[in-house]
N, C-alpha and C positions, 0 to 999 in steps of 0.2 A: 379238384377229387373222386373218387365212382363213389357214392354212394352201394349205391345197391347192388354194388359186387364185394360190396362187404356187409350184403343185410344177416346173413343164415352165422357168420362168425358176433354179431351185435347180438341180434337172435339166443343164442346157444352164450356168450355173457350175462344174460339179461334175465335168461330162465334161470341160471344158476346161482342168480344171487337173489335172485324171486322164494328159492326155493329153500333155499341156506335159511333166507327171513323168513319165511313159511314154521317150514323143520323149528328153529331156535323158536316161534311164536311157541306152538306146541308142549317143547323142551318147559322153558320158562317159563310159560307164561307173562300174564300179559298186567303189567305196572299199573290199578287208573287213583290217580290223587283223591286226594276228599273228597272234594268235589263232585266225583260219579259214584264212589265210596262209602262217605260217613267217614265219621273221627271226634278229631276233635281237637279243635285251637286254641292254645296257651301263649299268652302275650305277653315281654316281657318291655319295663321300660332301664332304659341305660344310658350313660354317663361315659361320651367322648369317642373310640369309633372301636368297633369286635368285629373278625371274621365270621360271619356267620359262617360257609364252611364251614369252620371250627365246629358252630354252637350243634350246626347239623352237623357230625361228629362223634358226639360225646351225647345227643338225643340217639341219637342210635342205637350207639352204648345201650343208655340204658336203659331205650325204651322197647328194641330192637320189634321197631317196627319200621315202615315205610313213613317218611316226611319229605316236604317240600320246608323253606328258611328262605327268609324275608326278610325285609328292614322294610318298618317307613317312619315319616319326622312328617309330628305335625308340625307345624311356622307358629302357630295362636299359641298353642298352648308351650313352641321351643323343649318339646321332647321328642325324644329317638326313642322305638322303637322296634327289636327282634322280633316274629309272629314263626308258631311254625304249625301248621298244619300237617297234625297225625291220621294217616288212613285206618280204617277198620271199621270194624262194625262194635265199637262200644267205645265209651270215656276211658278219662282212667281215673283211679282212684288218687287218693288225698299224698299216701304217702309218698307213689313214685312220681305223683309230683312235689314233692317234699326235697328228694333225693336228686330230682333234676336241678333245680337251681340252688340247692345244695352244693354241685359239681359243676354248676355254672359259676357262680358265687368262685369257687375255688383258683375255674381257669380264669376269669377274668378279676382278680381279686380290687381291680381296682374301675373299675366300672358303673359298679354301686349301680349293680344289677335288681333289680328286683317286678315279682309277677303284677301285674295288670290285671287278666283275670285268663277264664278257662271255661270253656263252654262243648257242650258235644253240635257236635252236625248229622242232623241227615241230607242223603242222600237223595233225598226226592228230586232239587231245586236244581241238582248235577245232571239228575238222570233227561228231564227236561230238559235241560240246555242239547246237553247232546242227540234228542228226539230232532231239536228245529234243526242243530247244523245241520245234522243231515239230508233235514226235509233240503236245510237248502240249496250242499251239497244237487238231494238227485233234480231242484226245481231249474239251479246250475245248466245243469248238464243239458237238459231238457232245450233249455233255452241255446241255448251251445247251436246244439242241433237242429233247428231253426234257425237261427243266425242261416251255418251256413251252407241249406240247406237252401235255404232262398237265390243267398250269395253265392256256392257256387253251384248254380244247379245245369249251367252247362256244361260244365266236366262232370261225372256220375256224381252227385251234392249224396249221394246212398249211402253206397263205400268209401266216399270222403272223410261223411259222419260219421262211422262205425267205426273210422280209424282210430280217428278221433281218441273218439271216447276211451275206446281199449288205449291207448299210448297215457287218455290222464289218467286212466287205472293202475296204467303203472308208475307215474313218477307219486301217489296216493302209498299206492302200497311200497313204495322205497320211504319215504316219512313215515310212517306205518315204522318197518324196517326200523329204520334211523332212531324210532324213540324207545323198539327192544332191546336193539343192542348198546343203547348208551344208559343203559337204564335209567329214561326217564321219563315218570310218570303219567300221564293219560289225564290231561285238564282243561280246560276249555283253552288254554291260549292253543290247542294242540288244530281247536277248527281256525283258530284265525289264521294256522299256520297252511291248513286247508286249504282255505279258499285265493288269499294271499296266494300261496304256486300254479294254482287252477288259472290262475289272473295271470300272471303273468307267462302259464305256458301255450292257452287257448292263443296270445298274443305272437307270441314265437310260427306256431302255428301256419297261423293268418295272414303270415305275413306271404309264409312259403309257398302257401295257398294260393294267394295273388299271385304272383311269379308263376304258380305252372299256367294257372291263367288265361297271364298274359302272352305268359309264349308257345298255347296250345293259336293263339291270334298268329302267333307273327310266325312260327317253324312252318316247314314244309305240313303238310296234311300226315303224308307217309311217316315221318320224325319219330324212331318209338319210340313208348313208352316210358320207355325207362329214363334216353336222351335227355326228355324231358322234361324229368324229375332232376336229377342229378343236375342239367343246366342250371334249374330254378334256383334248387340248395346252393347250390355254388352262388351263383349270384345275389344271393341271402342271403351265403357262410358273412360276409365283414359286418353287417347292421348284428348281425344275432351276434357274434362275437364282442360284439362295443357293451348291447344294453345291457346282456348280463352279465359281463365281466360288471360294466361299471355300479348292476345291483349283489354282487360276488362282493366288492370291494367294498361297499359301504355294510356287508352282512357281517364280513368277515370285521368291520373298524369296532361296529355291538358289539361281535364274538366279544375281541380281542377287548374292549371298554369293561364288557357285562366279567372278565373273568382276568383283569386285574384289578377288580375294582371288591370282586365277590358278590356280584347280584346275580344269585342264585336261577329269579325268573327271568333274567332279560337274557342270560346264559340259555338255558330252558328252550327260550323261544328260537335265539335263531343260530343256536347251532342245528334244528331240524330243518328248517326255512335254509339254507347255505347250504344241506343235500337236496332237498329239497328244487331250491335251483339249479341246481350241476344235474340232475336226474330230466329239466324240465330240459331244459336246452340239448339233452342227451338223447330224449325222444322225440323234439325237433328232428332235429336234427339225421342221428343214423335209424331210426325205428317208425316213426309219422310212414314219411316218404313212406322210403321201401317196401314196406306194408303194403299202404294204397299200389301201390307200381305190379304186388306179387296179385295184389285183388285183379284189377285190369288186365293185366295175362290173361291169367284165368277167364276172364266173363270172356277175353282176348278168343283165344281160344275152341272154344262152347259153345259162341257163335260159329264159328269156323265148321266144326261139325257138321251144327246147324243142314 
């Protein structure tokens, strides 16, 4: 495959997706979960089995607020609980809580639902987690640049590092857009998804860089830079597809399990993760190498002019 020849098509597709996602962000806004926004937590005990998606639907209809639902189980006391994380700047009035409990009992009359606790959550801890997560991402970028600079200094490591950071930012933005499009509130799992995608994406790119470095020694000096990059990406293609494909299959299995059993928290983690894995593989094959080739060709033209 001639990856360099397809560069403009890929860049146009990427640009359209990013512009549409950013536009949607300004139109619809960003949904923040309770960890980052504050709000209330309601916990209910129950018997048997209930569908947390139905619980979420009932709660949204009554409360008219953004919320997430997950189930827990205490093996020591042998009790099952369904927990509602309700985002907002205030708690819930007693009458509203009673109406919600009444509706849940009417919907699940055989499950013996009872309220365990109700508490207000301040967004301070969530903000600290978000800040520290952002710092972790910046540190990872810095360490990647240092690693690339040391490892690939013989093939213009500066431009390679810059192109890598640009395409990694592309992956992160795509994951962020996935959260917006799917209506998933930004919560603590967002940081986990971002760091996971960074790890997989940089691994893909390093493998291709290694092939470029090795081929630069094996191929004749007069070999055009686009031929060098195309050959290296094609040699890494099978390995990248197998590695990413295996991970994607695992993510699909997790997503299917979470969807089948109505586990919202796992579904809201695995779905953006799946999108991020595909975006990382795409940027490694179709964006990073061609961008670096364009950089090098411009640099070569300037050198010839001088």
